[in-house]
N, C-alpha and C positions, 0 to 999 in steps of 0.2 A: 447819601445826602447827609447832613450835617445840618441838625438840631441844637442849639444853644452848646457848642464846643462836642456834643457826643454823636458820633457815626448811627445811624438809623438800622436797623439789624432785624430778622425776622424776631419773632417773641420765642422765647427759650420754652423749653418741656415743663418745665416746672409753672412757667407764666398761664400753660395752656391748659393744663389740666387744675392749679389754681380756680380757672375761670368758668371752664365749663363744670366742675364742681358746682361752686355757685351759684349757676344758671341752675341747676338741677335741684337747690334749695332753696332758688328763688321759687319754683314751679311747685313747689312743697309750701310753699307759703315763709317758709326760715330765714327772714330777712338778717337777721343779728349775723344769725352763722354763714349768711351770704355775703354779709358786709365785710367781717374779718379775713374772709379768701379774697376779697375783691382787694380789698386793704393792702395786703399781702403781693399781690400779683401786679399793683401799682408800684409797691415798693421791688418788687422786682424790677418792672419794665416801665422807670418812671417816664421815658422819650415818646414813650408810646400813645398816641392821642387815644386808642382805643382805651386802654388803660383807664383813663380818665371817663371816657364816653359810658364806659360800664358801670362807674360806681355813680353818674351821674343818675342812669337810668335807674339801680336800685333806690336811690336818694328819692326819683320824682317816684316810683312805687310805693315806697314809706312815706311818702306828701311832706320830706323834710326840704324844704323850697330852699332853706338859707344854703345848704350840704349840696342840696342840686345846684342851684345858682353856680356856688367854685366848682364843686367837680367839672363841671360842662365849659365855664370858661376855662378851667386850666388843657381840657378839652381840644378846642377852638383854636386855642392857643399852638397848638403843634400840627396844626390842620398842615397836609401838603397842598388842597384847593381851596381857590379864594371864595368859593361860593360852591353854593348848595347839596353841603354837606348836613347828615340827619345830627348831627352833633348841634350845629345851629339852633334847629326845632326843638331838643332837649331845653337848651338855655331859652328859650321864648315861653316855652310854658314855663317854667320855673320864675322868670322876669313877671308872665303876663299871672302867676298864682302872688308873688311878691308886690304886685300896680308897680315893680322898676320898667315906667315907660319907655325910659331912652334905649335902656338895656333891652326890652320887645321890640322895639323900633329896629333897632340895629341887628337883632338876633335875626328878625322874617327879613331886613334889605340881607342880608349875608348869604339868608339861603336861597335867596331870587325870586323877591316874592314885594308887590312895589308898596311901596306906605305913604298914602297919600298927607301933602300938611306938613314935613317932618325936617329943612333940613337940621343941620348941625346948630347953626346959630336962630333957629325958629322957638319961639315962645311954645310954637304947638310940637316940640320933639320933646318936652314934659307932661306931655298928655297921652292920657290912653290911644291908641292910632283907631281911627274911623272913617268912614267912608272905606273899605277896602273891595266892597260888595261883592265880596263872595256865594253869598244866596242865600239859598234852604239847602237843607239837608237835614237828618236824622239823627238821633242821639240815643244812645242804651244806655238807659239810667239804673243806677245799681246793678253795673254789670255780672259782679260776684253774687247775689242774692237773686232774689225774686223779680230779674231783669224783664224790663220794658222797652220799647224802643218808640219814641214820641218824633216828633217833627219839632224844627225850630229853625231860628235866623240867623249864623254866622254872624257873628260882629267881628273876629279876626280869626287866623287860624287857631289859634286857643279857647275861643266862648264863644257857646251858643245861647242865646234866650229862648227859651222854652213857649212853645206856641199851642203845642196841643195841651188837652187838660192831663196829667197823669192820673192813673187810678192810684187810691188812697197807701199802696200796699208799699211805692215806690221810695212814699214820705217827701216827693217833690211836688211842684205846685207849681199853673199857668203863670208864665211872668220871669218864673226866675232866671239865675244866670249861670249856667255849670262851665264848669273847667273839665275839657276834652281829650283825649290823647294824638295823636298828631296820625296814625295807621288807620284809615277805614276796618272797620272790622265787621265786613256785608252791606250790601247793596241795592235800595229799593227804586223799581221801576213804577212808573205810571203808564198809567194808560194811554197817555200823550205821548208815551215813546223815552222822555228825560229818564234817566237814571242818577240818584241821590247817594253818595256816600252815609253810611251807618258808624258814626264814630263814639267809641266809649266811654263812660263818662267818666273824669277823673275824682271828682272833689265837687260839692255847691260851691260858686263863686258868688253869688250874690243872694240871698234870699228873695221871697215876694210876700208883701201885705195882703196880698188878695187870699181868702181862702178858698178853697176846693168842697163844694155841696154837691151831692146825691139826690134824685128825685125821679122818681116816675109819673111819667105821662103818658095820657092819653091821648094820642096824636091820629086824626084819623085818617091824614093823605101823609105825603112824603113833604109834599106843600105847607101843611102845619110844624111839623117841625122844623123842616126848613127857616120859619117865618122865626122862630126860637134862637135861633140859628143867628140870624140876621139882629134880631132885637139886641141881642148882647152885644154884640157884635159894634152896633150904631154908640152903643151906650158905654163900649172905652173897654169890655169886658170880654166872657167867649162861655158859648156853649157848646156843647159835643155830645152826639148821640152813642153812648156807648157802645146799643146794641147793636149798629150796624162796624164800628170802627174800631170795636177791639177782637183781636187773632190772638186763638190760642196755641201758640206755634212749640217747638221743641229748640233744642237750642242750634243742632244741625242748621234747620231751616232757615232762624235768626239768623245768626252766623254767615249764609250763604246770597246769592242772589237771589230777592223775591219780589213776585208780583205788588203792588201796594192798595193795590182796589180791594174791596170785601164781597170778590165772589158773588156779583152780582147775574143777573142768569138763572139757567138751567145748571153749570157748569158746577161742578162742587169742587173746592181749591182745596187739593190734596194736602196742600203745608196748615190749612187750618185744624186742628186737633181739640175744637172746641164741639160741646156735644148739645144734641136737642134738649131745650128748658134752658141752657145755658150761653152767661153773654159770647157775641159772635155771630158770623153769617147762620153759620150752621145753626145755631141753637134759638135763631129767629124765623125758620124756615116752615111753613105749612105746605102740607097735599093743594097743589095749583095752582098757591096764592103766596108771592114774596114776601106782602109788606103786613108785618102786626101793628095792632094801633096801640100795644103797652112799650112802652118803650123806657129804660132806661138812660135816664142822660146826666151828664157831669155839666156843674157849674163853675163857672171861678168869677167872684161878686162879692163886692163886702155883702155884709148882714147886715147892712140896713139896706139895701137895695135890692137884695135879690127876689123875695115874695113881692116887691113892686115890679118886678122886672116878668114873674109867670104869671101874676097878676093882669097885666097890661097883655099879655100874650093871650089868655083866655078870653078876656074881655074885646077883642079884635077878632073871637068867631067862636064863641059860647058854644055852637051846638058842635062843634066837631073838635074842641081842645080842651083840656080838663087835667089838673097836675094834683098830688097827695105824695104824702111821706118824706118829705123835705130831710135831710139831714147833713149837720157837715162832717166830713170827714179825714179835711185833714189841712 
């Protein structure tokens, strides 16, 4: 097959050696050294889409979005097939990071996804994709650090709005939008049956102005706890019982196909690595009784509203509810 007047052929041994060595260096975090090798490989075989795909991938790892977009466009220009290639997905991520919406739309459509409201002559073609209805998923925040998997709403193939209240160690807040990778790294299965992919965060795309608070509750029943979560939701913000929603998992468990319940009932979740006396389902069990009134709760609400929410929650049932030790943590 001829592309731009060149005969397409199998890559040379030098190309393969440089590429293999580069990905070993990428695995070690040596991006500059890997970049030199991948640039050499592209010089050796400029007619291979894989040469530019690999460079685009490296620039994505480095969060160098201008270079990722440029290399990605060179890769897709050399593709043999019209749609479905992962090269287009990398272009879409880079375009989304740069808010290059016309290119992002083109990339998702070329990959084979339906993007509403965006003919080439339509004013919407210059705006960010909306209404793709990709549903819920989970995202692993800070995947290279103290990783935490939280729930979110997919805005498009590369962005997710965080709907859980992340722990302060993640450095993320409720309502933030994160850019995430395209290949799932794990799966969560709900009690009702559906499974949801877990994507790795690449970087923060849009910060949230809403701070995160931690508070200790005395909630006599689960219904009392639920009432606070509903009260916060009705106000347009969020509350989350970290005592039951947080599970401490090893990396192998986190990146596998996992059930997403919190280990209710007598069965002890073998994947829950928390300990008695610490956050997590195992840490809040007592002999013969599953509910412990003292709960550690995360709250996402403005400073001027958070105490009013808690006071209103107590006022609705003062005999069964109490709060103390409110602290802003993120």
